[in-house]
N, C-alpha and C positions, 0 to 999 in steps of 0.2 A: 607601473601598471595601474590602470584606472578600473576600480571594481565597483559595481553597483550592488548594494545589499538591500534585500527586501525580505518579506515574510508573509504569512497569512494569519499570524497570531496578533498582529497589530503593532503599532509603533512603540507601545510601552511594554512589550513582552520582554522578560529578562533574557531570553535566548538571543534576541536581536542585539542587545548591548554586548552580550558575551561573545558573539561571533564578530561584532565590529572590532572589539579590542584585539582580537587575534589577526584579523585580516589586514589591519594597519601595518603589520609586519611585512606585507607583500607589496604595498603601494598605497595610493590615495583611495579612500573609501567614501562613496557617496551613498547616503541612505534615503530611499524613497519607499515608504511603507503605508499600508492601510491605516486610516485613522482609528478604525474599530476592528476587533477580531473578525476574521473572515474564513475561519476554518470550514472546510467542506464546500467552499465556493467554487471549486473546480476551475474550469477555464471561462467562467462567466466574465462578461464585460458590461460596462455601464453605457447606456445609450443617452442618458441625460448628461448635462454639463457636470464636469468633475470639479469639486471645490478643493483647492490645494492650499496648504499653509506651511510656511517655513517655521520650524520650531527648534528651540534649544532644549535638548533633553537633559535638564539639570546639570549642564556643564559637561556631560559625557560626550555628546556629539550634536551636530546640527543636522536636522532631517527635514525632508519634505513629506508632510502628511497629506494623504490623498483619500478623499471620501469616495472610495471605490474598491474594486477587487484587486487581488494580487496581480492579475494580468493587466489591469488598468495601470497599476503602478509602473510596471515595466514598459508599457506602451508610452506613457507620459515621459518616463525617464529617458528612454532611448531617443525620443524625439527632442526633448528639452536639452539633453546633454550633448547633442550633435556638435555644437560649437562651444562646448565647455572649455574653460581655461586649462583643464587637466586632460583635454583631448577626448576622443570618443571612448566609449566603454569597451574594455578588453575582456571583461569577465563579469558574469552575473552570478551571485550567490544568493540562494533563497533559504532562509532559516536562521538559526537552528530551530526546527519545529518542536513544539512540546507534544510529542506523540509520534509513533512510527508511521511511515508512509510506504507500505509494502503491499504486495499482492494487488487485489482490485482496488484497494484504497488509493492507489496511484491515480486512478481515474477521477476520484472525488477530491483529491488534494489541491488546495490552493497553492501550497508550497511548491509542488511539482509543476503546476500550471504556470507559475511565474517563470520557472526555469525554461519550460518549453516555449513560452512566449518569446524569450530571448533568442532561442534557436530559430524561430521564424525569421528573425532579422540577422541570422548567421553569426550571432554572438555566442561563444561557448558559455555553458552555464552548469551550475551544480546545485542540486537540492540536498539539504542536510536536515535529517530528522533524528529523533532519539526516543526510545521507549520511555514513557512517562509513568513511573510507578510510585509507590508510597514514599520511597526515599530518593526521589529524583534529584540528582545533582547536575544542574545545568552547566556549571563551570567545567566539571570533569568531562561531561559529554561533549562540550564544545571543544575541549582540548583534543579529544580523540577524533572528532570530526575534522578539525583543522589539520591534524597530522595526515589524514587521508587526502585532504585538498592539496596540501603541499606536494604530495607524491604523484597526484594526478596531473599537475601542471608540467608543461604547457598542453592545452587542449586545442583541438582544431575548430575552425568556425562551424557553428551549428551543433557541436557536441552537447549532449545532455547526459549528465551522470547523476544517479540517485544514490545517496549515502544514507545508511541507517545505523545508528549506534544502539546496541542491545541494552537491556536492563543491567544496571551496575550494582544492584542490590547484593548479588552473590559474588561480587568481585570484578576484576578487570576483564575486558573482552578477551576471548581465546585467540583472536587473530583477525585478519581481514580476508574475506573471500569474495571473489567475483562470481556472481550467480545470476540466473535469469529471474525475471518477475514471475511470480506465481499467478496463474489465471484460474485457480480452482474456486474462486469465490469464497464466501464465508457464510456461516450459519446465522441467518437473520434472527434477531430477537427483539420483539416489540412488547411493551406493556400496554394493556388495554384498559381504558377508564371511560368515564362518561362526563361530559361537560355539564354545566349548571342548567343547560336548556335541553339536555337529553341526547346530545350528539355523541357518537362514538369517537373516542380519541385514541389514536395509535401513537405511541412515543417510542422512538428508536432507542434501544438499550444496548446496542452493540452486539457482538458475536465473534466467535473465534474463526479464523480462517480455516477452511477445509485443507486437508493434506494436498500439497501440490501434485499435479500430474507428472511433473518432471522434478527429480531431486538430484542434487540439492537445489533449493530455490530461495528467494529472499525471505519468505515467511518462515520456513523451517530452519534456515541457518541463523536467523535473528533469534528464534526461540532457543537455539542451542548455545547462544552467547557470542556469536561472531558479529563483527561489523560487516555489513553487506554493501557491496558496490555493484551497481547495475547500470549499464549504458542503455538509454532509452532513445526512442525516435518517434516523431509525430506523424510519420507517414502510415496511415491506417489502411492502405490499400492491401487487399488480399490478392496477391499477384497470381497465385496458382488458380484460385477460383475465377479470377478475371479471364484467364486463358480459356477455361472451360465455357464461361459465359459467351466469349467471343465466337465460339463455334455454333452457337444457337442460330437456327434459321428464323430470324426475327421477322414478323409480319406486322404490317400496320395498315389499318383501314382508315379511310377518310372519316373524320368525326362528323356526326350529324348536327 
């Protein structure tokens, strides 16, 4: 199996190395990751030329550093590796991310976006994230994430699965649950200050997810100490609403 590993925390993030070591048990792993941290980059892409560099990460692995977003990394990799000696990419793994990606954070996540980018090309993908708390243990979190990955395989072309490991401060996860993504949003929290020239400055300070409309969901299950597994899809069409819109008696006048 040929696995492409990427992330949004950047090439030097401990989570990338931790996941790399585990994925080599499944096959050949190629690493293509952002040169700098790109958390919250969502599905942005770069329209300017992408500077790439092949690096040896202190003898741990060789990787391609990309001056771009996580989605850029996957685009470059899937194009560049089409004729790779290890064959085309069979699976894309994004993570393990330092911080959970559940609820509406899925829309902002560069980790999830990299996985979805692979699905655009009909390559199965998995996003792996973990709650980052005061006693964050990336190695143990990676072990749990990898256990779920092994049980997910094989996946179908275009599949996207989002895995989140709960806080390990209070002990091991209670189990693995398959749950929907919460769309309840979260309580916005901004600090307000003033710049040296008198401008108002808003700084995002986070906020807790609101209770999900459907329970259990990824946000609530993660808080309860479960590893959450959620199948995602990039088709954002609201089919039922489209059916109603199609019944509208549309009128169009010639523009003046």
